[in-house]
N, C-alpha and C positions, 0 to 999 in steps of 0.2 A: 450478295449471297442469295441463293435460291433454295427454297425448301419444298419438299414434297410430303404428303401424307400417304401412308400405305399400311398394309397389314403384314405382319411377319409370317414366317412359315408355320408358326404355332397358332396363328390366328389373332395375335395381339395387335392393337393399333400402335402406330409408331410414327415419328417424324424424322426425316432425314435431310441432311444438307447435301446439295449436289456438288460433288467434287469435279466430275466431268461426265461425258455422255455415257460412261460405262460404270460409274462408281458413285455410291452414296455412303456418307458417314452418318450413322444413326445417332440421334440425340438421346441423352439419358435423362431420366426423371420426368419426362413429359411424354404423353401418348398422342396429343393432338396439338395443332397450331392454336386452337382456342385456349387450351391450358397454358401454352407458351405466352400468348398475348396477355392473358389474365395475370400471369406471374410477372410479366414486364410492367404492367400497370401497377401492381401491388408494391413492387420493389423500386419503381422509378428508374428502372434500367432500360436503356435502348434495346429494341427487339433484336437487332443484329448482334449487339454485344452479348446479350443474354444467350442467344442461340450458340454463339461461338464458345461461350463458357461451358456449355452443356454437351459439346461434342465428345463422343465416346471413341474408344479404339475399335469399335465394331464397324468394319467396312463391308459393304454389301454390293452385290451385283445388281446394278440398275436394270439391265435388260431382263434378268430373271424375274424381277418384281413385275415388269411389264408382261412378260410371257406367261406368268402364272395368274395374271388378272388380279393382282393385288394392289394396283394403284387406286388411290382415293382422290376425290376432289381436294385441292390444297387448303380449303377452309370449310368447316361446317360448324353447326351449333348443336349442342346436345338435344335441344328442342327445335325441331324444324320450323315451327311457327315463329321462332324468334330470330330467324334469318330472312331478311328481305332481299329479293332480287329485283332490280329496277334498271332504268337506263335513260339515256338521252339520245335524241336524233338530230340530224341536220347540223352536226358539229364539226364535220370535216370539209375541207376545201374540196369541192367536187361532189359532195353528197347531195346537194340540191339538184344537180343535173341527173344523178341516178334516180332520185325520187320523182323528178319531173318526167323523166322518160317512162317510169313505171306507170304514172297516171296520165301520160300523154298530155302534159300540161304546158302552158305557154311560159317560155323563159324570157319574155320580153324585159328589157331594162326599164320600161316605163312603169312607175309605181302603180298607176291607175289600172294597168293591164296585168299586173302580177297576180299570180295565184297566192293563196295563203302559204303554201310551201315556200315559194320564192321570197315572199315578204319576210317570213321567219328566218330564212337563210341570210337574207340581206341584213336583218337586224343583228344576227350573230356576227357577221363580218364587221359591221360598224360598231358594235358594242359588246362583243363577247370577250374582249381582252382589255378590261379596264386597268387603271393603275392599281397597284397592289393593295392600296388601302380603300379601294372602292369595290362595289358590287355591280357587275355588268348586267346586260340584258339577260332575261331568263330563257333557257332553251326549251325545245320540245321535251316532254318527259313522259315516260310510260312505266307501268307496273308489269312485272313479268310473273312473279309468284313468290312463294316462300322457299325454304330449303328443300322441300320435296320436289321442286322442279329442276333441281341440279342433278346431272348425270356425271358419273366419274369418267375421267379420260379412259379411252379404249372400250368403254361400254356403249351399248346401242342407245341412241336417242329415240324415244318413242314419239311418233306423230299420231294424233287421234284420227280415227277413221272418218270423222266429219270434216277434217281439214281439207282445204283445196290445194294446199301446197305445203312443202316443208323445205324451206331454203335457208342455206347457211348465211350468217353475217359475221365476218371475221372482225373481232373487236378486242380492245383492251378493257379489262374490268379493274376497277379500284376495289380493294378489300378493306373493310373498316370494322372496328369494334367500338362501342360506346363505353366510356368509363363509368364509375359508380355515380357520377354526377350528371351523366347523360351527354358528356362532351365526346364528339366523334374523334377517334384516333385512327389514322391510316396505318394498316398493317403492311400493305404492299400492293402489287399489281400482278395480273396474270393475263395471258392471251386467252381469248374465249370465242365460243361459237354461240351467238345469240340467235338461235333458230327462230324463224318467223314464217307466217303464212302470207306470202306476198300477193297471191291471187285474191285472197279475201281483202287485203288492204287496197288492192287496185280497184275493186268495185266502187269504193268510196273512201276517201282518206279518213272519214270519221269512223271507219272500221279498224283503224290502227290499233285501238285498245284490244279488240278481239284478236287481231293477228299476232299480238305479242304474248298472249297467254299460252305459251308453249314451253316445253322443256329446253334446257340449255346445258352447255358444258364449258368448263374453263380449267386451265392448268396444262399439263400436270404440275408445272413448277410455279411457285410463288416468289416473285422478285421483291426483295426487301430494298428499302431506300427510295431514292427519287427516280421518277420516270425520265428516261432520255428524251430530249426534245425532238429527235428525229428517229423514227423506227421504220424499218423495212421488213416486209413479210411476204409470204406466199400463201394463197388459198387455192385448194384444188379439190376436185371430186374424182374418185376412183370407182369405176364400175367394171365388175368382172375382171379385175386385175389391170384394167387399162385406164389411163388418165383421160377423162372425157372433157375436162375443163380445168384451166389453171390460169391464175392471174396474180400479179404482184399487188401489194397494197402498201400504203403509207399511213403512219399514225404518229403520235407525239405532237406536242404543241406547235411545232414548226409547220405542221400540215393540218392544223385545226383552226376553226374560226372562233373557238372558245378556249380559254385557259382551263386547266384541270381545276384550279381553285374556283373559278366561276361556276363550273358545273357542280362542284362540291357545295359551294355557298347556297345554290338554289335547291339542292336536295336536302341539306341538313337545316334549312330554315324552318322546316316543319317539325313540330314537337314529336309527332308520331314516329319519326325516324331517329329520334335521339333517346330512346329508352335504354336505361342502364343495362349493360351486358348483352344487348342485341348486336347481331352481325349484319352488316350491309354489304351487298355485292352490287356494284353499280357499273353497267356497261356504258362506255363513252362514245359509241357510235362508229360508223364506217362509211366509206364511199365506194366499196367494192362488193358487188353481188353477182353471183352466176345468173340470177333471175334476169338481170339487166341484159344478159347476152342470150336470153331465150332458153336457158337450161331448166329442165324440170327434173329434180332429183327423184329417184325411185327407191323403193324398199331394197335394201341390200347395198346401196351406194355407201361409200365411205368418205366422210369429210375429213380433210387434213388441213390444218391451219398451223403455220410455223413462222417463227421469227427467231433469229439468232439471239436476240435480246432476252428471250424467255426460255432458251434451252430446247428441250425435246418437244417435238411437234404434238399438238393436240389432235387426236384421231378418234373419230366416233362413226360407226356405221349407223344407218338409218333403218328404223323398223316402224311398221304401222300397227297400231293396236286398236282393237275394237272398243268403241266407246258408245254405250247406249245411254241415251238421255234419261235420267231417272224421272219417274212420275211423282209429282208432288201431290200429297194427300193432306187434307185438313186434319188437324188434331181433334 
């Protein structure tokens, strides 16, 4: 089952189950996926079973919701500061080559000649898929922001005026909610665009943390249940109605150097990410970037990331917003 969040024509929030590319069945008694998840936790009911039990006879036109600009991100928290967006890198087979090319780094197989990037990738290949009862090697990790950094599908992703680049990163995101005891519970998965500033990162890999503090988008559809082991998708950039770049990408554990469980283990081992009622959105990484092919996105370009696994494509235009650095004054 795949779910979306949207607003009705009267302005009320709503949750819908995707029937097909043209049709949505609205759920009754809940207005948000957060409410649905909380209700599942309280009742001890599986999320998909609960959603199925709440299906109404109200069938809606999916395309009209899109055309009217009424799509929302498929998960949010009533308090934006209680939703964390983070992610992991160097998790996909081939991702090290992309990163090494970005930094013009040596990909030598000799450990003593390897860069930190290649060493970390090698660690993941060798220890990122441990036995199910073990915890493997930890991945690269980054913080992206709270709920305020999330942009709804079809809406413009803002890039601050001080940014040196605004490049797409087609990734899968895991969506989680913590129960009343702080235990993380996975809600599902969504396709996402983990926008980053690759020019800033290329200056020095220690600038990675800066490069990730940007807006992002994911959805529009939230996939419930397990993630398929093999996922195929396409990422493209459209400029003035013309596709200027397009490339296929692979994801899922068959194409990764880490298991999803291992990435989850290393995120939720920190108490700060296990606060009761908080939502976590965690990007799992990619190996496909237009930046690696010399593409520089411009204001007005539209990013399109799609995979049949996740239904409708995630589409967002790029906009540049003026950001003046505030002056700090002593109290």
